[in-house]
N, C-alpha and C positions, 0 to 999 in steps of 0.2 A: 708445350710453351717454348717459344724461341726468344733468345736474348741477343742484344747488340749493344756495344759501347761505341759511341761516336766521339772521337777525340782520343788521341793516344799519347798525351803528355803524361806528366807524373800521376795525375789523378786517374786518367784512363787506364794506365798500367797498374795502378794500385787496385782498381776495381777488377781488372782482368786476373790479377793474382788471387783475389777472393774467389772468383769462379774456378780457377785452376786448382786451388786447395781442395775444393769439394768435388772436382771432376765433372763440373757442369759445363757443357759446351756454350761458347759465346763467340759471336762475331765481333771483330774490331775494325773500325774504318776511320779514315780522315778524309779531307777533301782532296788529298793527293792519291797517287797510284798506290794500290795495296802493297806492291813490292817494296815500297819505302818503309813499311812497318812489319813486313812478313818475318824477318829474322828476329826482331824483338818479340813479336807475338809467339813465335815458335819456342823461344828461349823461356817464356813464362810457362808454357805447357802445351801438350798436343791438342787440347780441345779449345785453344784460343786461336781462332782462324781469321786471318786478315782478308778482308773483302773490299770491294768497291763500296762507295757510299750508297749507290743505287741498290746494291744487293743487301747491304746491312740493314737498311731501313725497312726491309720486308719483315723484320722480326716483330713479334707481338709486343715485347717490352724493350724500350730503347732508353739507354742511359745517355743523357746529353752532357758530355764532359768536355765541352769546348769553352773558349772564352765567351763571356756573356755577349760581346759584340758580334760574335760569329753565329749566334743562334738563327738569325733570319736566313742565312745561307743554307743551313741544314734543313730548315723548314721547307725550302723550295724544292727539296729532293722528291717530294710527293705532292700531288695536287690536293689530296685529302689524307688526313691521318686517322680517319674513322676506324674505330675498333682497336686502336693501339694505345698503350700507356707509355707516357714519357716521364722519365725520372729526371727532374731538373737538378743537375749537380753544379750548375754555374754559380758564380758569385759576381754580383754587379758592384763590387767595391770600386769607388771612384767615379761611378756614373752619376752625373747630377740628377737629383730626384725629379727636376722639371723635365728632363729627357724621358722620364718614365711616366709623365703625366700624373705624378703624385701617387702612382700605384706601386704595390710591391713588385719587385722584379719578376717574380714567378708568374704574376698575372699577365705581364707583358709577354713572357715566353709562351704562356698558355694560348694567348691570342694568335701567336704566329703559327702554332701547330693546330690548324683547323680540324676539329672533330676528335682530337685526342683527349684522353683523360690525363691530367698532369698531377704528379706527386713531387713535391720538393723533398729531397733527401740525399743522404750520403755526402753532403757538401760541407758539413761543419768541422770535419777533421782535415788536418793537413795530410798530404800524400804519404809522408813518412810514417804517420800513425795509421792511416787507413790501410796501408799495404801489409801491416802486421797481422798475424793470426789474431782473430778477435776473441779467442779463448784466453782469458787473463786470470791467473790465480784462482781458478775454479768458477769464475764468473764470465760474462760475455760483454764485449764492448758495445756500448749504446750507439745506435744511429737514430736520429730524429727524423720523423716523417710528417709532412703537412700536405693536406689536399682539400679541395672543396667537394670532392667526391669520395664518400666514405668507402665505397666498394673498391675503388682504386687504391686507397690507402691500406685497406685490409690485404689486398692482393700483394702489394709491395712489402707489407709487413711480413707476410708469409715467406716471400723471397728472401728478405733480410735474415729471417730465422734460418732458412735453408743454407744461407751463406755463413752462418755461425754468429750473426750479430743479435743483439737484443733491441728490437725496434720500440720506440716510444712515440705514440701518436700525439701531435701537438694541436690537432684541429685544423681549421681552415687556413688558407694562405694569408688572409688579412688578419688572422687572429694569432694563435700560437705560432703560426708560420713566420711571423715577423721576427721571432727570436733567432731564426736561422737565415735571415736575409740581410745583406748589407744595405745600408742606405747612405748614399753620398760617400763620405769618408769615415763612416762609423760602421762597425760590425754589429750584427745581431748579438744579443747577450749570450746565446748558447754556442756561438761559433768559437771553435778551438777548445771547447770544454771536452776533455777526454774522460768519459765516465764509464764505469763498469757496473753492470747489474748482476746481483747475486740472487738466484732463485731461492 
């Protein structure tokens, strides 16, 4: 299984640190030349590899950690995303609901990535919290996941566990998933809730 993070701002770097902590290889890319992020990637860890967008999107599982408005540009990198799983880490805060046709933002993202399975996740924590070791006082930091495809949600739940997090499945994108999606100028009720699960 191969992994990529598209977008290398604060959230993209926080995700890269999670991979580096566990020694799992991950590609990172932006729409710019990979040299523009290569030194930052190398500073995080030897298995965080800067690539071009065209190379990075060959991964099986792709974290979409760009501004919500930029997701269509990333989607154009491939004619079809068949067989891939997209993890939507975007937040559409401030985007008028009418621009989304009344749909949850993740449904809009899913439509752009033709053929892909989409999981909303890893987006409810700020970068400064997400980048911390998820092992907290003997428990594990929670990440919420939502998807209309149960097998995709299960797959990303396993990845979250491998990265040290405790995944909680919220159900479909239009159901529990609304708790981690912004709508207009209001945040979903679970956004910014930093929870730790003890087994």
